[in-house]
N, C-alpha and C positions, 0 to 999 in steps of 0.2 A: 524677296531678298531685299535688305536696307541698302538703298545706294547711296545714303548720303555720306559726304566726305567723313573721314576718319581722322580727327583732329587730337594730337596728343597734347595735352596741356601740361606743359613742365613749370614747376612751382616750386617754391621754398628755398633752397640753395643755401650755400656757405657763407653767408652775408649776414650783416647787422640789420639787414632789413628783411630778414626771413619771415618774421610775422607779418609785415605789411604785405609781402608776397602772397602768404596764405589768403589774406581779406581780398586780394585782388583775385586770386584764382576762384574763388568760391561765385564771384559776381561774373567772372569770364565762361565759367562751366554752365550757369545758369542762362546765360545769354546765348550761349553756341548751340544749347540742345535742341532746339527746335529745327534747326537747319543742318546739324552736324551730330555725329556719333562722337562721343568723348571718352578720352582715355586720360585717367588722371595718374601724371608721372611726378612724384614726388622726389625731389632732391633733399635728403635731410641733412642736419648742420653737420654731418661727418663726411656728407660728400656721395651717400650711397643713392642710387637710382633706385626707386621703390615704384612699381606697377600696381597700382590700387584697384580693387574691385568697384563696380559701379561708377557713375558718373559724376559723383559728387566729391570734391577734393576733401581730404581727412589731413589732420595735423599730423598724422603719423601711422606708420604702417605699410604693408604691402609687400609684394614679393620682388626680392633685389633683381634685378634684370641690368643688362647691358647694350648699348648700341655700338655696332662694330664701325670704325671709322673706314668703311670701304664702301664704293658706290655699286659693287656687285650683291652687297647685302641688301639694297632696297630700302634701308632705313627701318630693318627688322629689330624689333626688341626681342632679345633673347634671355632667357633665364639665367641668372649667373652660376648655378649650381651645377647644370648640365647641356648649357648652351642650347636649349630645346626654344623654339619660336614660339612667343607667345602673343604677339601682335606686329601689325604692320601699317603704321600710321601713314595716311596720306600727306598730311601736313602736320609738321611740329609747332605749337604756337607758345614760346617762351614767355612766361610773365614771372619772370626774376627781376629783382630789382637789387641795385648795388654788384659789388663784386662777384667774380666766378658765376657771371650770367646775363648781366647787363654790359659787360666791359669787352666783350668779343670771344671770350673764351668757349662758352657755349656754343656760340655762333661759328667759331672754327672747327667743331667737331661735327656740327650740323652741315657745314661746307666740305669736309672731307668724306662724309657719309653721303653727299651729293642728294640730300632731301631738300623738300621746300620748306620754309622755315618764315614766320611771322616776323616783321620788323626789319631793323637796320641790319647791314652787313658786318663783317670782321671789322674794317678799318674804321669805320662811321661809330660802330658801338666802343670801341676803345678809345677814339678820340673824343667822343661826347662823355664818357665816362671819366676822362682824365681830364680836369678842368684846367690844367695848363696848357695841355693840347688843344683843348676845345677853344679857350681864350685866343691861342695863338691864331688858330684856324679863323675865327671871328675876325681879329685883326687885319689878317690877310685880305679879308673879304670887306674892308672898310667899313665894318659894323660898330658903331659907338659902343663904349662900356664904361663901367666904372673903373678907375684906376686900380691896378691890383699888383701884387709881388708873390713871389713864391718862396718858401723856405724848405731846404733839405734837411736841415737840422737846427737843433737850439744854437744860437750864436750871438753874445749878447751886442757886438757891434752892428750887425745886421738888424737887429730887433730895434736897437736905437735909430737907427735909419730909417727902418719903417716908420717909426712914430713922427720922424720929422719930417719925412716925404709925404706920407698919407694923411697924418693928422689923427685926430678922434672924431668919432668914435670909429672903430674898425670892426669888421667881422672876420672870424678866423674860423677856417674849413679844412676838413680833410678833403685832398685832392680828387679822391676816388669813392665816393660815397654820396647817397643821396638821402631823401626824407629827412633832411635837418639834422642827420645823427653827427654829434660831434662838433656841432657849429656854436659857437660863441660870440655874443657882442660885446665888445672891449669897449668902455667908456671912460676907463681911468688907466693911465699907462701902466699901472702897479699890477693891474690883472691880466696884462698881455701875456706874461709868462704862465700862468695856468691855464689859460686858453690855448696856448699852444702845447703845453703837455695833454690836454683833453684831446686836440685834433692830431697829434702825434701816436696817441695811442691807437688810432684807426689806420693811419697812413703814414708811409715814409715821406711824402709830400704835403706841405700844407701852403694853402691860398690865403693871402690876406688881403683884404679888400676894404677900400674906403667907405665908410657908412654914410649914405646919402639919405636926405627926406626924398621918399618916393611913394609912390603909389606902385602896387604889385599886380601888373597885367598878365593873364596868360591866354595863349593862344594854341588849339589845336591844330595840327597838319596831317594831312591824309594823301597818299599817292606815290608814285615811283618815278616817272620821267616827267611828269607834270604837276607837283604837288600843289594843294589848295589848302589855304586856312580858313577855319571855320570863325565864326563871330568872337572877338576876344571877349574875357572874363575879368573879373577882378576880385583880389582876394583882400579882405578886410580882417586881419588877424584879430584875435581877442587877447592879445598880449603884446609885448614890446615889438616882437619879429615872429615872423612865421615858423616856429620851430615844431619839433616833431609833436609836442602835445597839442599844439594848436591844431596839427593837421590830423592827428588820428585818436585824441583822448575822447573817452563817451561824452564827457561834459564840456566839449570844445564849443565856445561860441562863435567861431570863426564865421563871417559872413561870405557868401559866395555870390557876386552880383553878375547876374548873366542874363543880358548881354551887360558889358561895362559900362559905365557912365561916361561915354567918349563923344567927343564931337566927331562929325563925318570923316574929318580930315586925321584926326588921332586915330579913329579905328581903321581907316585905309592904312595909316602908317604902321599900325600894329601888325595888321595882318601881312604887310609887305616885307616887315622885316622877320616875321615867323618864318615865312618861306624863305627868305634870304639866309638865315640862320640853318634852317634845314638842308638847304644847298650847299651851304659852306663846309659842311661834315659830310656830304655825300651821302647823306640819309636816305631811307626808301622804308616804304609801307606807311609807318605812322611815327609821329613824336608829338611832345607838348612841348612849346618854346615859351620860356619865363622872360619876361620883359619888365622893365622899371620906368616909370614916368616920373621924371625928375620935378618934384613941385615948384622948385625955384626958377628954373629955365624952359619946363615944359618940354624938355627933350625926351624922346624915347630912345632907352638903351636896352641892348641884348644882356640879359643876365646869364642864363645856360638853356641847355637843349636837353631834354629826357627822351632817349630813345624806346624806353619801356615806362611808360608813363603809369601812374596808378590807375586801377581799374576797380576801385571799391565803390561803393554806392555813393559815396560823399567826393568821389574824385571828380576832378575839372574835365580831364579829356573827352570821356562820354559826354558829361554835361553840356559842353560846348558844342559838341557835333548835335546833340538833340535840340538844342536851341537853332542850331542852323539847318533842321530840318531831316537829320538822319537819325535815325532811332537806334537804340543799343542794339537790337538784334541784326539790323541792317549793317550798322557800323561794323560789328565783329564779321559779317560775311564777307564785307568789302576788304577787311583786313588779310583774311583767308585767302581772296581771290587775288589780291595784289600779292600775296607770297608766292602763290603758284605761277601767277605770271611772271614774277621776278625770276622764278626757278627755270621756266621754260626759257626764257631771254637767256639765261646764263648757259644752260644747256646747249644751245645753240653756237657758242663760242668754241672756237678751236683750241685744243690742248694739244696738238702737234705742230710742228714745220716741217715743210717741205716746199721744195722750191717748185 
């Protein structure tokens, strides 16, 4: 009898990052297979949960299933057509980037079902996905950031004030999306409107940030109560900024410098800030923290945290841990172990009240 843990890899999702998730899932499944049994659970673009045959994720197809939000079900995946039990995973491993997956929604379902799952919980996932909430938590923790503002609709007077207070260039971003989807760099005030229209096409809230001359530093974090940071790396984009194509295009020449060419004090500060950002949003399991090293001042600034970072073959999160002595298979095994550890700790908490 195969006693390896059964891990349900949840991927795809109703998000602009659906295709990125497919790439991450393929890598994670390959890395899990030696020490775990793998279930491939695709969430398609219509939101259907499809249990696929075999241990290799596919971009489409599978038997439509559902997960009942009841602890008594024990995490069973049941066929939608007749409620027949098809599988009972030991751990769920979401590899869902963006909305309806990285934002606390799936985490909420998994909490209601009372099953172990990899990565951050509901609150940390939601706060980290919403850049306005994330930045507010960073401010509360006294972490230095670039100056920023938020817009909830097109407003001529507010946009003019943005230009006066933040200056140029500006970065315009949807508040709840990743992988640089919907992001524009604005170097001329006349281009601000078009950039806002693009961002508002993805979200009802838009973040506008002052553009600084920076180096892009990334740091991977792993742990629950005592998180640790890997050696930092540096992204050197092959174009003006680190956009979607720079990250994922087949012809991208973006360079990943691992470890980052930093002096010992800068390295220590990057790792400190990464753990501080992780704790500021109350994350657990794993995450990647993106930092800026301002060229003019030498200050290290916190940019954002990604609670489900990319796991593709070119992704920084696993590469940084590999450079820190933790190989890909071991890294995934630790994430699964951290998921079970956190679940066991939560299961010991009281849910009743008696004097």
